[in-house]
N, CA, C and O atoms as a Tripos MOL2 file, in Angstrom:
@<TRIPOS>MOLECULE
protein
  280   279    70     0     0
PROTEIN
NO_CHARGES

@<TRIPOS>ATOM
      1 N          17.3760   14.8130   -4.0670 N.3       1 MET1
      2 CA         16.6350   14.8340   -2.9960 C.3       1 MET1
      3 C          17.2170   14.6790   -1.3840 C.2       1 MET1
      4 O          18.0840   13.9660   -0.8780 O.2       1 MET1
      5 N          15.8530   16.2000   -0.6000 N.am      2 LEU2
      6 CA         16.8180   16.0300    0.3820 C.3       2 LEU2
      7 C          15.8560   16.2880    1.5540 C.2       2 LEU2
      8 O          14.7440   16.7060    1.2320 O.2       2 LEU2
      9 N          16.1070   16.1060    2.8590 N.am      3 PRO3
     10 CA         14.8080   16.1870    4.0180 C.3       3 PRO3
     11 C          14.5380   17.7970    3.8970 C.2       3 PRO3
     12 O          15.2840   18.7680    3.7680 O.2       3 PRO3
     13 N          13.5900   17.6820    3.9650 N.am      4 LEU4
     14 CA         12.8130   19.1710    4.1550 C.3       4 LEU4
     15 C          13.1680   19.9810    5.0810 C.2       4 LEU4
     16 O          13.0360   21.2050    5.0680 O.2       4 LEU4
     17 N          13.8020   19.0720    6.2220 N.am      5 SER5
     18 CA         14.5080   19.8880    7.1390 C.3       5 SER5
     19 C          15.8280   20.8130    7.0600 C.2       5 SER5
     20 O          16.1230   21.5950    7.9640 O.2       5 SER5
     21 N          16.5890   20.6460    5.8930 N.am      6 MET6
     22 CA         17.3690   21.0890    4.8300 C.3       6 MET6
     23 C          17.1540   21.7540    4.0070 C.2       6 MET6
     24 O          18.0190   22.1110    3.2080 O.2       6 MET6
     25 N          16.0510   22.0830    3.9630 N.am      7 ALA7
     26 CA         15.3720   22.7760    2.6260 C.3       7 ALA7
     27 C          16.0060   23.9690    2.5840 C.2       7 ALA7
     28 O          17.0440   23.8530    3.2370 O.2       7 ALA7
     29 N          15.8710   25.3130    2.0370 N.am      8 ASP8
     30 CA         16.5880   26.8640    1.4690 C.3       8 ASP8
     31 C          14.9170   26.9360    2.4390 C.2       8 ASP8
     32 O          14.0560   26.0990    2.7080 O.2       8 ASP8
     33 N          15.0990   28.3720    2.7140 N.am      9 LYS9
     34 CA         14.1720   29.5340    2.9830 C.3       9 LYS9
     35 C          13.3880   30.0650    2.1060 C.2       9 LYS9
     36 O          13.9200   30.7650    1.2440 O.2       9 LYS9
     37 N          12.2040   29.9160    2.0910 N.am     10 ASP10
     38 CA         11.5060   30.5690    1.0890 C.3      10 ASP10
     39 C          11.6280   30.4400   -0.5780 C.2      10 ASP10
     40 O          11.6060   31.3200   -1.4380 O.2      10 ASP10
     41 N          11.7840   28.8030   -0.6970 N.am     11 ARG11
     42 CA         11.8140   28.0430   -1.8910 C.3      11 ARG11
     43 C          10.9400   27.1440   -1.7320 C.2      11 ARG11
     44 O          10.9310   26.3060   -0.8310 O.2      11 ARG11
     45 N           9.7550   27.3340   -3.0480 N.am     12 THR12
     46 CA          8.9460   26.5350   -3.3100 C.3      12 THR12
     47 C           9.5380   25.0870   -3.7390 C.2      12 THR12
     48 O          10.3850   25.0240   -4.6290 O.2      12 THR12
     49 N           9.0500   23.8840   -3.0550 N.am     13 LEU13
     50 CA          9.7130   21.9300   -3.4000 C.3      13 LEU13
     51 C           8.4950   21.2570   -3.3300 C.2      13 LEU13
     52 O           7.5140   21.7220   -2.7480 O.2      13 LEU13
     53 N           8.5170   20.1660   -3.9070 N.am     14 LYS14
     54 CA          7.5140   19.1730   -4.0870 C.3      14 LYS14
     55 C           7.9980   18.4830   -3.5630 C.2      14 LYS14
     56 O           9.2260   18.5590   -3.5830 O.2      14 LYS14
     57 N           7.2760   17.2320   -2.6620 N.am     15 ILE15
     58 CA          7.2820   16.1680   -2.3110 C.3      15 ILE15
     59 C           7.9610   15.1710   -2.8610 C.2      15 ILE15
     60 O           7.9520   15.2100   -4.0920 O.2      15 ILE15
     61 N           8.5690   14.2590   -2.3670 N.am     16 VAL16
     62 CA          8.8140   13.4040   -3.5440 C.3      16 VAL16
     63 C           8.4820   12.3610   -2.5880 C.2      16 VAL16
     64 O           7.7810   11.5210   -3.1520 O.2      16 VAL16
     65 N           8.7330   12.0310   -1.1950 N.am     17 ARG17
     66 CA          8.2160   10.9960   -0.6110 C.3      17 ARG17
     67 C           8.0090   11.3940    1.2380 C.2      17 ARG17
     68 O           8.4700   12.3590    1.8490 O.2      17 ARG17
     69 N           7.4420   10.6370    1.5820 N.am     18 ILE18
     70 CA          7.4500   10.2690    2.9850 C.3      18 ILE18
     71 C           7.7950    9.0830    3.6960 C.2      18 ILE18
     72 O           7.2430    8.0510    3.3150 O.2      18 ILE18
     73 N           8.8720    8.9900    4.9830 N.am     19 SER19
     74 CA          9.2910    7.9280    5.6240 C.3      19 SER19
     75 C           8.9090    7.7770    7.1130 C.2      19 SER19
     76 O           8.7890    8.7230    7.8920 O.2      19 SER19
     77 N           8.7700    6.7430    7.3500 N.am     20 GLY20
     78 CA          8.5140    6.3730    8.5980 C.3      20 GLY20
     79 C           7.5410    5.3120    9.1070 C.2      20 GLY20
     80 O           6.9230    5.1100    8.0610 O.2      20 GLY20
     81 N           7.1300    4.7050    9.7790 N.am     21 LYS21
     82 CA          5.5500    4.4960   10.4530 C.3      21 LYS21
     83 C           4.5130    5.1570    9.8940 C.2      21 LYS21
     84 O           4.3850    6.3710    9.7400 O.2      21 LYS21
     85 N           3.3860    3.8040    9.4400 N.am     22 ASP22
     86 CA          2.2890    4.2710    9.1650 C.3      22 ASP22
     87 C           1.2790    5.1990    9.8420 C.2      22 ASP22
     88 O           0.5920    6.0210    9.2360 O.2      22 ASP22
     89 N           1.2640    5.0280   10.8950 N.am     23 GLN23
     90 CA          1.2040    6.1120   12.2140 C.3      23 GLN23
     91 C           1.6290    7.8560   11.7090 C.2      23 GLN23
     92 O           0.7690    8.7340   11.6500 O.2      23 GLN23
     93 N           2.7820    8.0390   11.4530 N.am     24 VAL24
     94 CA          2.9230    8.8780   11.1700 C.3      24 VAL24
     95 C           3.2030    9.5540   10.0650 C.2      24 VAL24
     96 O           3.4310   10.7580   10.1800 O.2      24 VAL24
     97 N           3.2500    8.8610    8.6130 N.am     25 ARG25
     98 CA          2.7610    9.0840    7.6300 C.3      25 ARG25
     99 C           1.0150    9.5510    7.3720 C.2      25 ARG25
    100 O           0.5840   10.4790    6.6880 O.2      25 ARG25
    101 N           0.4070    8.7410    8.0240 N.am     26 GLN26
    102 CA         -0.8960    9.3210    7.7100 C.3      26 GLN26
    103 C          -1.1690   10.6190    9.0690 C.2      26 GLN26
    104 O          -2.0870   11.4370    9.1430 O.2      26 GLN26
    105 N          -0.3470   10.4660    9.7390 N.am     27 HIS27
    106 CA         -0.8110   12.0920   10.4580 C.3      27 HIS27
    107 C          -0.2930   13.0830    9.3590 C.2      27 HIS27
    108 O          -1.0260   13.9230    8.8370 O.2      27 HIS27
    109 N           1.0660   12.9110    9.0450 N.am     28 LEU28
    110 CA          1.3370   14.0810    7.9400 C.3      28 LEU28
    111 C           0.5020   14.3070    6.6560 C.2      28 LEU28
    112 O           0.3940   15.4650    6.2520 O.2      28 LEU28
    113 N          -0.0730   13.3430    6.0080 N.am     29 ALA29
    114 CA         -0.9510   13.2920    5.3610 C.3      29 ALA29
    115 C          -2.2740   13.6930    5.8560 C.2      29 ALA29
    116 O          -3.0680   13.8900    4.9360 O.2      29 ALA29
    117 N          -2.5650   13.8040    6.5790 N.am     30 GLU30
    118 CA         -3.8390   14.5210    7.2630 C.3      30 GLU30
    119 C          -3.7730   16.2280    7.4120 C.2      30 GLU30
    120 O          -4.6790   17.0470    7.5700 O.2      30 GLU30
    121 N          -2.0160   16.4190    7.2690 N.am     31 LEU31
    122 CA         -1.8300   17.8590    7.4900 C.3      31 LEU31
    123 C          -1.4240   18.4680    6.2030 C.2      31 LEU31
    124 O          -0.8750   19.5660    6.1110 O.2      31 LEU31
    125 N          -1.7210   17.6990    5.2290 N.am     32 GLY32
    126 CA         -1.5490   17.9440    3.7530 C.3      32 GLY32
    127 C          -0.2640   16.9780    2.9910 C.2      32 GLY32
    128 O          -0.2340   16.6550    1.8040 O.2      32 GLY32
    129 N           0.7640   16.6340    4.0590 N.am     33 PHE33
    130 CA          2.0690   16.1990    3.3280 C.3      33 PHE33
    131 C           1.7550   15.0150    2.2190 C.2      33 PHE33
    132 O           1.4610   13.9000    2.6500 O.2      33 PHE33
    133 N           1.8000   15.1870    1.1580 N.am     34 VAL34
    134 CA          1.6250   14.1700    0.5700 C.3      34 VAL34
    135 C           2.3180   14.2680   -0.7800 C.2      34 VAL34
    136 O           2.4820   15.3680   -1.3080 O.2      34 VAL34
    137 N           2.6720   13.2890   -1.2730 N.am     35 PRO35
    138 CA          3.5710   13.2940   -2.7300 C.3      35 PRO35
    139 C           3.5410   14.2310   -3.8670 C.2      35 PRO35
    140 O           2.6390   13.7460   -4.5520 O.2      35 PRO35
    141 N           3.8220   14.9150   -4.2780 N.am     36 GLU36
    142 CA          3.4090   15.2060   -5.3440 C.3      36 GLU36
    143 C           3.0760   16.8070   -4.8440 C.2      36 GLU36
    144 O           3.1370   17.6410   -5.7480 O.2      36 GLU36
    145 N           2.7390   17.2860   -3.5240 N.am     37 ALA37
    146 CA          2.4750   18.3220   -3.3270 C.3      37 ALA37
    147 C           3.5980   19.3730   -3.1110 C.2      37 ALA37
    148 O           4.6300   18.9570   -2.5850 O.2      37 ALA37
    149 N           3.5110   20.9090   -3.5130 N.am     38 GLU38
    150 CA          4.2590   21.3240   -3.0540 C.3      38 GLU38
    151 C           4.5490   22.3210   -1.8490 C.2      38 GLU38
    152 O           3.6790   23.1860   -1.7470 O.2      38 GLU38
    153 N           5.7000   22.4050   -0.8020 N.am     39 VAL39
    154 CA          5.7050   23.1440    0.2250 C.3      39 VAL39
    155 C           6.9020   24.1710    0.3630 C.2      39 VAL39
    156 O           8.0490   24.2000   -0.0840 O.2      39 VAL39
    157 N           6.4400   24.6800    0.8580 N.am     40 LYS40
    158 CA          7.3700   26.3080    1.2800 C.3      40 LYS40
    159 C           7.9600   26.2350    2.4480 C.2      40 LYS40
    160 O           7.2140   25.7660    3.3070 O.2      40 LYS40
    161 N           9.5560   26.6620    3.0110 N.am     41 VAL41
    162 CA          9.6050   27.1010    4.2320 C.3      41 VAL41
    163 C           9.6420   28.2560    4.4350 C.2      41 VAL41
    164 O          10.3090   29.0900    3.8230 O.2      41 VAL41
    165 N           8.6370   28.4870    5.6750 N.am     42 LEU42
    166 CA          8.3940   30.0690    5.8790 C.3      42 LEU42
    167 C           9.3050   30.2790    6.7740 C.2      42 LEU42
    168 O           9.7320   31.4220    6.6150 O.2      42 LEU42
    169 N           9.9300   29.6390    7.8220 N.am     43 ALA43
    170 CA         10.5930   30.3550    8.9480 C.3      43 ALA43
    171 C          11.2920   28.7240    9.6730 C.2      43 ALA43
    172 O          10.6600   27.6680    9.6720 O.2      43 ALA43
    173 N          12.6760   28.8980   10.2280 N.am     44 ASP44
    174 CA         13.2720   27.8470   10.2980 C.3      44 ASP44
    175 C          13.3950   28.2410   11.7870 C.2      44 ASP44
    176 O          14.0770   29.2440   11.5780 O.2      44 ASP44
    177 N          13.2600   28.2200   13.0920 N.am     45 ASN45
    178 CA         13.9110   28.0010   14.5060 C.3      45 ASN45
    179 C          14.3360   26.8150   15.0940 C.2      45 ASN45
    180 O          13.6150   25.8340   15.2790 O.2      45 ASN45
    181 N          15.3840   26.9010   15.3550 N.am     46 GLY46
    182 CA         16.4220   26.0370   15.6500 C.3      46 GLY46
    183 C          15.8070   24.5980   15.9060 C.2      46 GLY46
    184 O          15.9270   23.9690   16.9570 O.2      46 GLY46
    185 N          15.0810   24.1520   14.6960 N.am     47 GLY47
    186 CA         14.4780   22.9950   14.4460 C.3      47 GLY47
    187 C          13.3490   22.6580   14.3770 C.2      47 GLY47
    188 O          13.0280   21.4880   14.1690 O.2      47 GLY47
    189 N          12.4690   23.6670   14.5460 N.am     48 ASN48
    190 CA         11.2070   23.7550   14.7420 C.3      48 ASN48
    191 C          10.5470   24.5990   13.4430 C.2      48 ASN48
    192 O          10.2640   25.7820   13.6320 O.2      48 ASN48
    193 N          10.3190   24.0360   12.2230 N.am     49 MET49
    194 CA          9.6440   24.8780   11.0690 C.3      49 MET49
    195 C           8.5920   24.9120   11.4950 C.2      49 MET49
    196 O           8.0580   24.1840   12.3320 O.2      49 MET49
    197 N           8.0070   26.2420   10.6410 N.am     50 ILE50
    198 CA          6.6080   26.8380    9.8820 C.3      50 ILE50
    199 C           6.8580   26.6820    8.0900 C.2      50 ILE50
    200 O           7.6260   27.1260    7.2370 O.2      50 ILE50
    201 N           5.7910   25.8470    8.1720 N.am     51 VAL51
    202 CA          5.7770   25.5580    6.4900 C.3      51 VAL51
    203 C           4.4240   26.4770    5.5440 C.2      51 VAL51
    204 O           3.4500   26.9920    6.0920 O.2      51 VAL51
    205 N           4.5730   26.4840    4.7310 N.am     52 SER52
    206 CA          3.5110   26.7010    3.9780 C.3      52 SER52
    207 C           3.1470   25.6450    2.9760 C.2      52 SER52
    208 O           3.9810   25.3000    2.1380 O.2      52 SER52
    209 N           1.7460   25.0240    3.0220 N.am     53 ILE53
    210 CA          1.4310   24.0330    2.3640 C.3      53 ILE53
    211 C          -0.3210   24.0340    2.2150 C.2      53 ILE53
    212 O          -1.1170   24.3780    3.0880 O.2      53 ILE53
    213 N          -0.6420   23.5250    0.7900 N.am     54 LYS54
    214 CA         -1.8940   23.7050   -0.1750 C.3      54 LYS54
    215 C          -2.8910   24.8950    0.6650 C.2      54 LYS54
    216 O          -4.0530   24.7430    1.0400 O.2      54 LYS54
    217 N          -2.0740   26.0230    0.8020 N.am     55 GLY55
    218 CA         -3.0070   27.1970    0.7480 C.3      55 GLY55
    219 C          -2.8830   27.4700    2.7010 C.2      55 GLY55
    220 O          -3.5310   28.4250    3.1280 O.2      55 GLY55
    221 N          -2.2110   26.7690    3.5580 N.am     56 GLY56
    222 CA         -2.2420   27.0140    4.7760 C.3      56 GLY56
    223 C          -0.5370   26.9600    5.4960 C.2      56 GLY56
    224 O           0.4620   26.4850    4.9550 O.2      56 GLY56
    225 N          -0.6390   27.6290    6.8970 N.am     57 ARG57
    226 CA          0.1260   27.0180    7.6380 C.3      57 ARG57
    227 C           0.7700   26.2510    8.0680 C.2      57 ARG57
    228 O          -0.0610   25.4200    7.7020 O.2      57 ARG57
    229 N           2.1370   25.1590    8.9270 N.am     58 VAL58
    230 CA          1.5650   24.1940    9.6870 C.3      58 VAL58
    231 C           3.5460   23.8150   10.3130 C.2      58 VAL58
    232 O           4.4830   23.3200    9.6870 O.2      58 VAL58
    233 N           3.4790   24.2030   11.3840 N.am     59 ALA59
    234 CA          4.4720   24.1340   12.5400 C.3      59 ALA59
    235 C           4.6930   22.7440   12.6430 C.2      59 ALA59
    236 O           3.7350   22.0290   12.9370 O.2      59 ALA59
    237 N           6.0350   22.1480   12.4060 N.am     60 ILE60
    238 CA          6.7590   20.8580   12.4480 C.3      60 ILE60
    239 C           8.0590   21.1070   13.0320 C.2      60 ILE60
    240 O           8.8850   22.0080   12.8850 O.2      60 ILE60
    241 N           7.9910   19.6470   14.0110 N.am     61 ASP61
    242 CA          9.7150   19.5760   14.3150 C.3      61 ASP61
    243 C          10.6930   18.9380   13.2690 C.2      61 ASP61
    244 O          10.2450   18.6270   12.1660 O.2      61 ASP61
    245 N          12.2310   18.6960   13.6260 N.am     62 ARG62
    246 CA         12.7860   19.0070   12.8330 C.3      62 ARG62
    247 C          12.9970   17.1300   12.7380 C.2      62 ARG62
    248 O          13.7830   16.4900   12.0410 O.2      62 ARG62
    249 N          12.1320   16.7220   13.5670 N.am     63 SER63
    250 CA         11.8600   14.7480   13.2110 C.3      63 SER63
    251 C          10.9630   14.3730   12.2690 C.2      63 SER63
    252 O          11.0600   13.3690   11.5630 O.2      63 SER63
    253 N          10.0240   15.2330   12.2530 N.am     64 MET64
    254 CA          8.4370   14.9530   11.1260 C.3      64 MET64
    255 C           9.3660   15.7080    9.7280 C.2      64 MET64
    256 O           9.3620   15.3380    8.5540 O.2      64 MET64
    257 N           9.9830   16.6580   10.2410 N.am     65 ALA65
    258 CA         10.4860   17.5970    8.3910 C.3      65 ALA65
    259 C          11.8070   16.4610    8.1290 C.2      65 ALA65
    260 O          11.7800   15.9410    7.0130 O.2      65 ALA65
    261 N          12.7030   16.1250    8.8450 N.am     66 ASN66
    262 CA         13.5780   15.0060    8.5240 C.3      66 ASN66
    263 C          12.8140   13.7070    7.2940 C.2      66 ASN66
    264 O          13.3020   13.1770    6.2960 O.2      66 ASN66
    265 N          11.5440   13.5740    7.9080 N.am     67 ARG67
    266 CA         11.0460   12.4040    7.4190 C.3      67 ARG67
    267 C          10.0410   12.3900    5.7570 C.2      67 ARG67
    268 O           9.5590   11.5270    5.0230 O.2      67 ARG67
    269 N          10.1290   13.9610    5.7880 N.am     68 ILE68
    270 CA          9.8950   14.7140    3.9660 C.3      68 ILE68
    271 C          10.9420   14.8040    3.6350 C.2      68 ILE68
    272 O          11.9230   15.3790    4.1070 O.2      68 ILE68
    273 N          10.6620   13.8210    2.2010 N.am     69 MET69
    274 CA         11.8190   13.9430    1.0010 C.3      69 MET69
    275 C          10.9930   14.9860    0.0420 C.2      69 MET69
    276 O           9.8340   14.8020   -0.3280 O.2      69 MET69
    277 N          11.9380   16.2920   -0.3430 N.am     70 VAL70
    278 CA         11.5630   17.1750   -1.2970 C.3      70 VAL70
    279 C          12.7540   16.9090   -2.0410 C.2      70 VAL70
    280 O          12.9610   17.4910   -3.1060 O.2      70 VAL70
@<TRIPOS>BOND
     1     1     2 1
     2     2     3 1
     3     3     4 2
     4     3     5 am
     5     5     6 1
     6     6     7 1
     7     7     8 2
     8     7     9 am
     9     9    10 1
    10    10    11 1
    11    11    12 2
    12    11    13 am
    13    13    14 1
    14    14    15 1
    15    15    16 2
    16    15    17 am
    17    17    18 1
    18    18    19 1
    19    19    20 2
    20    19    21 am
    21    21    22 1
    22    22    23 1
    23    23    24 2
    24    23    25 am
    25    25    26 1
    26    26    27 1
    27    27    28 2
    28    27    29 am
    29    29    30 1
    30    30    31 1
    31    31    32 2
    32    31    33 am
    33    33    34 1
    34    34    35 1
    35    35    36 2
    36    35    37 am
    37    37    38 1
    38    38    39 1
    39    39    40 2
    40    39    41 am
    41    41    42 1
    42    42    43 1
    43    43    44 2
    44    43    45 am
    45    45    46 1
    46    46    47 1
    47    47    48 2
    48    47    49 am
    49    49    50 1
    50    50    51 1
    51    51    52 2
    52    51    53 am
    53    53    54 1
    54    54    55 1
    55    55    56 2
    56    55    57 am
    57    57    58 1
    58    58    59 1
    59    59    60 2
    60    59    61 am
    61    61    62 1
    62    62    63 1
    63    63    64 2
    64    63    65 am
    65    65    66 1
    66    66    67 1
    67    67    68 2
    68    67    69 am
    69    69    70 1
    70    70    71 1
    71    71    72 2
    72    71    73 am
    73    73    74 1
    74    74    75 1
    75    75    76 2
    76    75    77 am
    77    77    78 1
    78    78    79 1
    79    79    80 2
    80    79    81 am
    81    81    82 1
    82    82    83 1
    83    83    84 2
    84    83    85 am
    85    85    86 1
    86    86    87 1
    87    87    88 2
    88    87    89 am
    89    89    90 1
    90    90    91 1
    91    91    92 2
    92    91    93 am
    93    93    94 1
    94    94    95 1
    95    95    96 2
    96    95    97 am
    97    97    98 1
    98    98    99 1
    99    99   100 2
   100    99   101 am
   101   101   102 1
   102   102   103 1
   103   103   104 2
   104   103   105 am
   105   105   106 1
   106   106   107 1
   107   107   108 2
   108   107   109 am
   109   109   110 1
   110   110   111 1
   111   111   112 2
   112   111   113 am
   113   113   114 1
   114   114   115 1
   115   115   116 2
   116   115   117 am
   117   117   118 1
   118   118   119 1
   119   119   120 2
   120   119   121 am
   121   121   122 1
   122   122   123 1
   123   123   124 2
   124   123   125 am
   125   125   126 1
   126   126   127 1
   127   127   128 2
   128   127   129 am
   129   129   130 1
   130   130   131 1
   131   131   132 2
   132   131   133 am
   133   133   134 1
   134   134   135 1
   135   135   136 2
   136   135   137 am
   137   137   138 1
   138   138   139 1
   139   139   140 2
   140   139   141 am
   141   141   142 1
   142   142   143 1
   143   143   144 2
   144   143   145 am
   145   145   146 1
   146   146   147 1
   147   147   148 2
   148   147   149 am
   149   149   150 1
   150   150   151 1
   151   151   152 2
   152   151   153 am
   153   153   154 1
   154   154   155 1
   155   155   156 2
   156   155   157 am
   157   157   158 1
   158   158   159 1
   159   159   160 2
   160   159   161 am
   161   161   162 1
   162   162   163 1
   163   163   164 2
   164   163   165 am
   165   165   166 1
   166   166   167 1
   167   167   168 2
   168   167   169 am
   169   169   170 1
   170   170   171 1
   171   171   172 2
   172   171   173 am
   173   173   174 1
   174   174   175 1
   175   175   176 2
   176   175   177 am
   177   177   178 1
   178   178   179 1
   179   179   180 2
   180   179   181 am
   181   181   182 1
   182   182   183 1
   183   183   184 2
   184   183   185 am
   185   185   186 1
   186   186   187 1
   187   187   188 2
   188   187   189 am
   189   189   190 1
   190   190   191 1
   191   191   192 2
   192   191   193 am
   193   193   194 1
   194   194   195 1
   195   195   196 2
   196   195   197 am
   197   197   198 1
   198   198   199 1
   199   199   200 2
   200   199   201 am
   201   201   202 1
   202   202   203 1
   203   203   204 2
   204   203   205 am
   205   205   206 1
   206   206   207 1
   207   207   208 2
   208   207   209 am
   209   209   210 1
   210   210   211 1
   211   211   212 2
   212   211   213 am
   213   213   214 1
   214   214   215 1
   215   215   216 2
   216   215   217 am
   217   217   218 1
   218   218   219 1
   219   219   220 2
   220   219   221 am
   221   221   222 1
   222   222   223 1
   223   223   224 2
   224   223   225 am
   225   225   226 1
   226   226   227 1
   227   227   228 2
   228   227   229 am
   229   229   230 1
   230   230   231 1
   231   231   232 2
   232   231   233 am
   233   233   234 1
   234   234   235 1
   235   235   236 2
   236   235   237 am
   237   237   238 1
   238   238   239 1
   239   239   240 2
   240   239   241 am
   241   241   242 1
   242   242   243 1
   243   243   244 2
   244   243   245 am
   245   245   246 1
   246   246   247 1
   247   247   248 2
   248   247   249 am
   249   249   250 1
   250   250   251 1
   251   251   252 2
   252   251   253 am
   253   253   254 1
   254   254   255 1
   255   255   256 2
   256   255   257 am
   257   257   258 1
   258   258   259 1
   259   259   260 2
   260   259   261 am
   261   261   262 1
   262   262   263 1
   263   263   264 2
   264   263   265 am
   265   265   266 1
   266   266   267 1
   267   267   268 2
   268   267   269 am
   269   269   270 1
   270   270   271 1
   271   271   272 2
   272   271   273 am
   273   273   274 1
   274   274   275 1
   275   275   276 2
   276   275   277 am
   277   277   278 1
   278   278   279 1
   279   279   280 2
@<TRIPOS>SUBSTRUCTURE
     1 MET1         2 RESIDUE 1 A MET
     2 LEU2         6 RESIDUE 1 A LEU
     3 PRO3        10 RESIDUE 1 A PRO
     4 LEU4        14 RESIDUE 1 A LEU
     5 SER5        18 RESIDUE 1 A SER
     6 MET6        22 RESIDUE 1 A MET
     7 ALA7        26 RESIDUE 1 A ALA
     8 ASP8        30 RESIDUE 1 A ASP
     9 LYS9        34 RESIDUE 1 A LYS
    10 ASP10       38 RESIDUE 1 A ASP
    11 ARG11       42 RESIDUE 1 A ARG
    12 THR12       46 RESIDUE 1 A THR
    13 LEU13       50 RESIDUE 1 A LEU
    14 LYS14       54 RESIDUE 1 A LYS
    15 ILE15       58 RESIDUE 1 A ILE
    16 VAL16       62 RESIDUE 1 A VAL
    17 ARG17       66 RESIDUE 1 A ARG
    18 ILE18       70 RESIDUE 1 A ILE
    19 SER19       74 RESIDUE 1 A SER
    20 GLY20       78 RESIDUE 1 A GLY
    21 LYS21       82 RESIDUE 1 A LYS
    22 ASP22       86 RESIDUE 1 A ASP
    23 GLN23       90 RESIDUE 1 A GLN
    24 VAL24       94 RESIDUE 1 A VAL
    25 ARG25       98 RESIDUE 1 A ARG
    26 GLN26      102 RESIDUE 1 A GLN
    27 HIS27      106 RESIDUE 1 A HIS
    28 LEU28      110 RESIDUE 1 A LEU
    29 ALA29      114 RESIDUE 1 A ALA
    30 GLU30      118 RESIDUE 1 A GLU
    31 LEU31      122 RESIDUE 1 A LEU
    32 GLY32      126 RESIDUE 1 A GLY
    33 PHE33      130 RESIDUE 1 A PHE
    34 VAL34      134 RESIDUE 1 A VAL
    35 PRO35      138 RESIDUE 1 A PRO
    36 GLU36      142 RESIDUE 1 A GLU
    37 ALA37      146 RESIDUE 1 A ALA
    38 GLU38      150 RESIDUE 1 A GLU
    39 VAL39      154 RESIDUE 1 A VAL
    40 LYS40      158 RESIDUE 1 A LYS
    41 VAL41      162 RESIDUE 1 A VAL
    42 LEU42      166 RESIDUE 1 A LEU
    43 ALA43      170 RESIDUE 1 A ALA
    44 ASP44      174 RESIDUE 1 A ASP
    45 ASN45      178 RESIDUE 1 A ASN
    46 GLY46      182 RESIDUE 1 A GLY
    47 GLY47      186 RESIDUE 1 A GLY
    48 ASN48      190 RESIDUE 1 A ASN
    49 MET49      194 RESIDUE 1 A MET
    50 ILE50      198 RESIDUE 1 A ILE
    51 VAL51      202 RESIDUE 1 A VAL
    52 SER52      206 RESIDUE 1 A SER
    53 ILE53      210 RESIDUE 1 A ILE
    54 LYS54      214 RESIDUE 1 A LYS
    55 GLY55      218 RESIDUE 1 A GLY
    56 GLY56      222 RESIDUE 1 A GLY
    57 ARG57      226 RESIDUE 1 A ARG
    58 VAL58      230 RESIDUE 1 A VAL
    59 ALA59      234 RESIDUE 1 A ALA
    60 ILE60      238 RESIDUE 1 A ILE
    61 ASP61      242 RESIDUE 1 A ASP
    62 ARG62      246 RESIDUE 1 A ARG
    63 SER63      250 RESIDUE 1 A SER
    64 MET64      254 RESIDUE 1 A MET
    65 ALA65      258 RESIDUE 1 A ALA
    66 ASN66      262 RESIDUE 1 A ASN
    67 ARG67      266 RESIDUE 1 A ARG
    68 ILE68      270 RESIDUE 1 A ILE
    69 MET69      274 RESIDUE 1 A MET
    70 VAL70      278 RESIDUE 1 A VAL
């Protein structure tokens, strides 16, 4: 298990858990980041990431990516 921020590009991974305060976890859940969802890192630009999740693309910063364990 490792944070999404450390995941390899173009590799599909399954989310294991989301850490952080309730408000942060709720925000990520609204974007589709929930346990058992598959996520793929499309780009990593100096800490900001673009990921594919549930058929869409989402941009998140490194602090959010560190809360998503895959």
